[in-house]
C-alpha positions in Angstrom: 0.0 0.0 0.0 2.7 2.4 0.7 3.9 2.2 -3.0 0.8 4.1 -4.2 1.6 6.7 -1.5 5.1 7.3 -3.2 3.9 6.8 -6.9 2.9 10.5 -7.4 6.6 11.8 -6.2 8.1 9.2 -8.2 6.4 10.5 -11.6 7.0 13.9 -10.8 11.2 13.2 -10.5 10.8 11.3 -13.6 9.0 14.2 -15.2 11.9 16.8 -14.1 14.5 14.5 -15.2 13.1 14.1 -18.4 12.5 17.8 -18.8 16.2 18.5 -17.7 17.6 16.1 -20.4 15.3 17.8 -23.2 16.6 21.4 -22.1 20.3 20.2 -22.4 19.8 18.5 -25.5 17.9 21.4 -26.6 20.6 23.9 -26.0 23.2 21.6 -27.4 20.9 21.6 -30.7 21.0 25.4 -31.1 24.8 25.6 -30.3 25.5 22.9 -33.3 22.9 25.1 -35.2 24.8 28.4 -34.8 28.1 26.7 -35.9 26.3 25.3 -38.8 25.0 28.9 -39.9 28.7 30.2 -39.0 30.0 27.6 -41.5 27.5 28.2 -44.0 28.5 31.8 -44.1 32.0 31.1 -44.3 31.2 28.9 -47.2 29.7 31.7 -49.0 32.4 34.0 -48.4 34.9 31.6 -49.7 32.9 31.0 -53.0 32.6 34.9 -53.8 36.4 34.9 -53.0 36.6 31.8 -55.4 34.6 34.0 -57.9 36.6 37.0 -57.4 39.8 35.3 -58.1 38.6 33.7 -61.3 37.6 37.1 -62.6 41.1 38.6 -61.7 42.9 35.5 -63.3 40.5 36.1 -66.6 41.5 39.9 -66.5 45.4 39.1 -66.0 44.9 36.4 -69.0 43.2 39.0 -70.9 46.3 41.7 -70.5 48.8 39.2 -70.9 47.0 38.2 -74.6 47.1 42.0 -75.3 50.7 42.4 -74.4 51.6 39.4 -76.6 49.6 40.9 -79.2 51.3 44.0 -79.1 48.3 46.3 -78.0 49.9 46.7 -74.7 53.2 47.9 -73.3 55.3 46.5 -70.7 54.7 49.3 -68.5 51.1 49.0 -69.0 51.2 45.6 -68.1 53.3 46.0 -64.9 50.6 48.5 -63.9 48.0 46.5 -64.2 49.4 43.7 -62.4 50.4 45.9 -59.7 46.9 47.4 -59.3 45.9 43.8 -58.8 48.3 43.1 -56.1 47.4 46.5 -54.5 43.7 45.7 -54.4 44.3 42.0 -53.2 46.4 43.5 -50.4 43.8 46.0 -49.4 41.3 43.5 -49.3 43.5 41.3 -47.1 44.2 44.3 -44.8 40.4 44.9 -44.6 39.6 41.1 -43.7 42.7 41.3 -41.1 41.0 44.6 -39.5 37.6 42.7 -39.3 39.1 39.8 -37.7 40.9 41.8 -35.0 37.6 44.0 -34.0 35.9 40.5 -33.5 
């Protein structure tokens, strides 16, 4: 007979334990979701950088072809390449400043 007397307390403790486990797993799931979104954003940023590099590569190829064809002088070719280098360094500095700020 004493078993029925303790049954509501036991059920209450089991429910509390299950709710605690649910809260813990929910917090872990939210953390994993945040990491996943961060990875997705980083992936998109890398894809944009790859696209930019492909455009720069194509532009550089065009400049070299113009140089070989005689349409472009050596000085103009060097200036064009230096402009690409300066642009890349400015972007790298900007990215480093963003990382420092975080």
